[in-house]
N, C-alpha and C positions, 0 to 999 in steps of 0.2 A: 439111096436110103432115105426113108422119112425120118426127120429129127424133130422130136417133141421137144419143146423148152418147158421145162417146170418154171422157170424163173422168167417172166414176161419182160423184166427190165433188161435181163441179158440177152434176150431176142431183140429187144429195140436198140440196144448198144450195137450189136453186130450190124443190124441192117440199117439203121439211121444214124449211129455215131453219136448219139444222145442218150442220157439216162440220168434221172435224178439219184437213183441208187448208187449207180457206179460212175459219179461225176468226176472223180480223180482219173478214172481210166479213159473216159471219154474226152478229157483235155489232152492225152497222150497220143498224138498222132501215128507214132511210129507203132506203139501197141496195137491200136486200132487197125493198122495195115496188116500186121502179123496175124491178128485174130480173124480178118476177113480171108485171109490167105489160107489159113488152117481150115476154116470153115469150106472153102472152095475146094479142099482136098477131101474132106470128109462126106460132104454132100453127094457125089457122085459114087460113092462105093456101094456096091450092091449089098453087101452085109458087113458084120462086124469082123469076120475073117479077112476082109480085104483091108482092114486098118492095120494089120500086122506088117504089111509091106511099106507102109509110110514110116520109115525109122524114126524120124524126129518126133513123132507123137508119142513114143514110149508107150504104147497101147498094152495093155494087159487085162486079161478077164478078171473080175471080181471073184473072190473065193471065199467060202464059208458061207454062202447064201442059198445054196442049193441049185445053182444055175448051171452047173456044170453038165 
């Protein structure tokens, strides 16, 4: 799946572990490890329907935006 980041600081936090905007989270190594783990589960998914099988994500589609 192609993941497009609207927040470049979040992308920087995931890949580099550093971010000025998310300084508090960048210091928490346990949080960063879990964030990278979640990203590693999301990235190889073929489409959003595959995210339903990853139970700890608690994924659900947005409602009320005409995307159904």
